[in-house]
N, C-alpha and C positions, 0 to 999 in steps of 0.2 A: 494392484497399487491406481490402477485408472476410477477407482471407487472414492479412495484419498483425495483425488483430485478435486469430483466431483462434492464432496462430502465440503471443500477450501473454500469453494467458491459462495457457500450463503455465509460459511464460517466472515471470509473477506467484509459481504455486502453487507453482516450482519454489524461490525466493527467498524466501517464505512458509516454505514445510516449515525451509530451511536456518534463518532469524533463529528460528524455534522450537527444531529441533534444538537450538542455539548456547545457547538460556535456559533446555534442560531440561536441560542437558549441565553447568547452571554450579556456581560452585565452591562447594558450599553447607559450613556449619557443620555438623559430624558432633558430638554427643556418644558417641560411642566405641561399646563392648562394654559398660562397666559394666555398666552394668545390665540386660542381658540376658543378660548371664554370672552376675549374681547372681543371676537370677530362677533358671538355668537348674541353678544347684547346689543354689538350693535343692527343685527339683524332682527332682533324682536323691537327695538325705538323704530324702527323704520316703519316696523309692520303696524306697529300700533300707533303709527302717526294719521292723522286723518286723512284719508282720500280727496284728494283735488281731485275734481271732476273736467276732462278736458274734451 
């Protein structure tokens, strides 16, 4: 009987890992790449400006 208990521990852990994995990979609302691309465009524009010597 004790051996069955020890075999149930990995089984319960595998089921828990499967549930967690499916929860972690659930479909979420994505906001898209718009804000990130806008920030990158501003960064590139700033890098392309001529350097003002101080």
